[in-house]
C-alpha positions in Angstrom: -83.3 95.6 36.7 -84.5 96.9 40.6 -82.2 97.6 43.1 -84.4 95.5 45.2 -83.6 92.4 43.3 -80.0 92.9 43.6 -80.5 93.2 47.4 -82.4 89.8 47.4 -79.9 88.2 45.3 -77.0 89.4 47.6 -78.7 88.1 50.5 -79.2 84.7 48.9 -75.8 84.6 48.1 -74.4 85.6 51.5 -76.8 83.1 53.1 -75.7 80.2 50.6 -72.0 81.1 51.0 -72.1 81.2 54.9 -74.0 77.7 54.6 -71.2 76.2 52.4 -68.4 77.5 54.6 -70.1 76.2 58.0 -71.0 73.0 56.4 -67.9 71.3 55.0 -68.2 68.2 52.8 -71.9 68.6 52.5 -73.4 67.9 49.1 -76.8 69.9 50.0 -74.5 73.0 50.8 -72.4 72.5 47.5 -76.0 72.0 45.7 -77.4 75.2 47.2 -74.4 77.4 46.6 -74.1 76.2 43.0 -78.2 76.7 42.5 -78.3 80.2 44.1 -75.1 81.2 42.2 -76.7 80.2 39.0 -79.7 81.8 39.8 -78.6 85.1 41.0 -75.3 85.9 38.9 -77.2 87.6 36.1 -78.6 90.1 38.8 -75.1 90.9 39.5 -73.9 91.6 36.1 -76.5 94.6 35.4 -76.0 98.1 35.3 -77.7 99.9 38.2 -76.2 103.4 37.8 -74.2 103.3 40.9 -71.0 105.4 41.5 -67.8 103.8 40.2 -66.8 102.6 43.8 -70.1 100.8 44.4 -70.2 99.4 40.8 -66.6 98.2 41.2 -67.5 96.0 44.2 -70.7 95.0 42.3 -68.3 93.8 39.5 -65.8 92.0 41.7 -68.9 90.1 43.4 -69.9 88.9 40.1 -66.5 87.8 39.1 -66.1 85.8 42.3 -69.5 84.3 41.8 -68.6 83.3 38.4 -65.2 81.7 39.6 -66.8 79.8 42.3 -69.4 78.5 39.8 -66.7 77.3 37.5 -64.7 75.5 40.1 -67.9 73.8 41.7 -69.1 72.6 38.2 -65.6 71.5 37.0 -64.6 69.7 40.0 -66.5 66.3 40.4 -65.3 65.8 43.9 -67.6 68.8 44.8 -70.8 67.0 43.6 -69.8 64.4 46.5 -69.9 67.1 49.0 -66.1 67.3 49.3 -65.3 70.8 48.9 -61.9 72.1 48.5 -59.9 74.5 50.7 -59.6 76.7 47.9 -63.5 77.0 47.2 -64.0 77.4 51.0 -61.7 80.2 51.0 -63.4 81.8 48.0 -66.8 81.5 49.3 -65.3 83.2 52.8 -64.1 86.1 50.5 -67.5 86.2 48.5 -69.4 86.2 51.9 -67.2 89.1 52.9 -67.6 91.1 49.7 -71.4 90.4 49.5 -71.9 92.0 52.8 -69.9 95.1 51.9 -71.8 95.5 48.7 -75.1 95.1 50.6 -74.1 97.7 53.1 -73.1 100.1 50.3 -76.2 99.3 48.1 -78.5 99.9 51.4 -76.7 103.3 52.3 -77.1 104.4 48.9 -80.7 103.5 48.6 -81.2 105.4 52.3 -79.9 108.4 50.4 -82.5 108.5 48.0 
């Protein structure tokens, strides 16, 4: 898997997470976040040969994506656009971690 694919996935996840946070009770934002996480989570779970710190953050972002996916899929109220405070909090944390991972990956890419 190419690092550029990881970067694209992280950008998509961050965008969908921010939209989810900014549009509470939006079924469309819920759907987009769910679709984005389904589409992109596999790219996060690939070995990229990062240093251990970067890889630990990548692994954490992947785990958080899987947690949010589970919460969105298992709670029927989310399909109706009524995202819970818990999922919003998780999405905020995911957006922050995703931005941090993007920064780490971009710095690493620039050093090459």
